[in-house]
N, C-alpha and C positions, 0 to 999 in steps of 0.2 A: 504494499499500499504506500502510496505516496501520501504525505501528510504536511500541511503546513497548519498555522494558526486558525486558518479559515477554510480549508478546503482538505477533504480526505478523498483519496481515488481507489478504489478497488477494480482489479482486473482480471479476466479469465478468458483463456484462449479456448476454443472448441471447434477443431477442424480447420475450416476457413473463416471462421468468425471470430472476432475479439469483442468482448464486452466489458466497458469500463462503466462503473457506477460511481456516481459523485455525490457526495454530502458536504453541505456547507455552504460557502460563498464563493462563488466565481467572479471575479473582478481582477483589476490591475495588479494587486497583492498576490493573486493566486494563478493567474492565467499561465505562468512559466511552469508551474507544476503540472499542469493538464497538457502542456504542448509537450514536457518531457515523457508524460505516461502514453500519449499518442504517438510519440515518435519511438517509444519502444515498443508499441504493439505493431508499428510498421515494419520493425524487424522481421516480423513473422508472416509478411505480405498478405495480410487478410484480404479476403475478397469483399467482407462487410465489416463494419466497425458499428457496433452499437454503443451508443452514450445513453445511459440511463441516468436521467435528470432529476428523478422523483425525490431524491434526498437534497436537492438544492433550496436554499432558503432566499438566495439573492443571485442576479447575474447583471452583469452591466456589459456596456458595448465592448470593452475589451477582452471579456470572455466569449461573447459571441464571435469575435474576430478568430479566436482559436478554433470555432466550430467551422466557419468559414474556411479557413486554412486547411482544415482537415478534410473538409468536402472537397476542395480543391485538389489536394494531394491524391484522395482516393479517386475521384472521377478521372485524373488524369492517368490513373494506372488501371482503369478498368474496373474500379472497386466503387462501393457505396457506403455512405455514411447514413445510418438511422438514428434518429433521435426519438427517445421515448421517455416517458414519464415527464414531459415538460411541464413545469408549474405555470400557473395562468400568467404571472407577471412576466416570466420567461417567453411564453408564447406572445405575449404583447410586444415585447420587445422585437421579436423575430417577425411580426406581423408589420411593425410600425417602421422598420428599417428595409422591408421589401425581402429580406432574406429567405423568407418562406416559400419565395417562388422556386428555389432550389434546394432548401434544407429538407430532407424527408423528415416530417414529424409522424410518427407513428405512436398507436396505442400502447400500453402496457403488454397486451398479451402475446405481442410481436417478440418481447423480451423471454416472456415465459415459454413460447413456442421454440425459440432458439436454445433455451436451458433444456427444454424437454428432449429436442433432438439429440443433443449432446449426451444427455442421460442413456437414452435408447442406444447410441452408437458405443458407448462406454460398455453397457450390457453385452450388446452383440459381439463385441471382440474380448469380453472378459476381463476388462479391467477394473480392479476394486477401487481405485481412487484416482482422481484427476491431479494428484499432488505436483506431478512433472509439467502439466499443462496449466496449472492455475499459479498466478505470482501474486503475492501481496507486497506491496510497496512500502510498508512499514508496521502498521497496526494489526496484530492477530485477533483483535476482538470484533472485526468485521463479519457480517453474516456471509454466508455462501450465497452464490447466484443460483445455484441448482436447486 
């Protein structure tokens, strides 16, 4: 988990999908942490990056700029960014800036479907734990995504 005083990020890789779950405040003080977590996820060349914003309490334009950057990098490499669990204030910011025209906002069930798919894949190949494919960037008290 990457953690600052204001933002905590948990990540999990499942096949060609990476899920990053955010909790706290995404602003000018914490955007570099998110950019670092996304850059780390890019090293695995995911086809899909899911950002779960359901734990965000606040997001400003500097946080939004990181989402736009991630979207641009992924689309340039034939990938996609899915944003789920977007709080109302963050949705409003995305709408007011026009970023909603190309950011893919999806309901939370998309995240749960991705987690279920990973669980079924794990069961099919007989893996008892995702420990190799799960990374925590600091705090072990974070809930699992699956």
